[in-house]
Phi, psi and omega in degrees: 000319181296327178296319179295318179297319179295319180297317179292322181296319182283344180270003182295147182261131179297139182284142175275150173297154182307316182300321180293320178295316178299316179301312182300317181295315180292323178297320178296315179296320180294319177300318179292322177297318179299318178295322180290338179291341178292131183296343180281350180289135180290156180301314179299321178295319180296315179297317180298321179292316179296321178294320177301315180295321178296319178295322176301314180291332175294319177296317179299313181298319179297320180294315182287338178280346181289131181298336180280349181292128186265007177295153176300144182306321180296318179293320178299318179295319179295317179295321178294322176299317178297323175300310181300317179297315182300316179298312181296314183292325179300318177301317181294322179295315181298322179284353181083017182263355183210164180269152181283342186306318179299328177294319178295315181299319179298312180299318180297322178297317179294321178298318177299319177297321179291331179282338180294157178296136178295149177287137180258000000 
């Protein structure tokens, strides 16, 4: 039994910092958005990708609205505004009334912010 416990203990994966995990999730969604921007992408695939990104932004909005969130109030407000824009713009993209590029740009901007050195 001890051998099994030891094997599992040594196989543990080091945890990534929260910022790195957030970056990875947004990077994955952004990669999918970039692929969906290709005109060869089918409409259902494009809608699914936009919906995935919208759900990601819903999680972000829920997080910044939480009273336990320790981000500065101004940053929380900015992120919530980006959520509102993303939801509205996503509808327009699906209807064919807007381009997907602003959704990609927003995600890339947030990724740059996550890569920046944290404020001390």
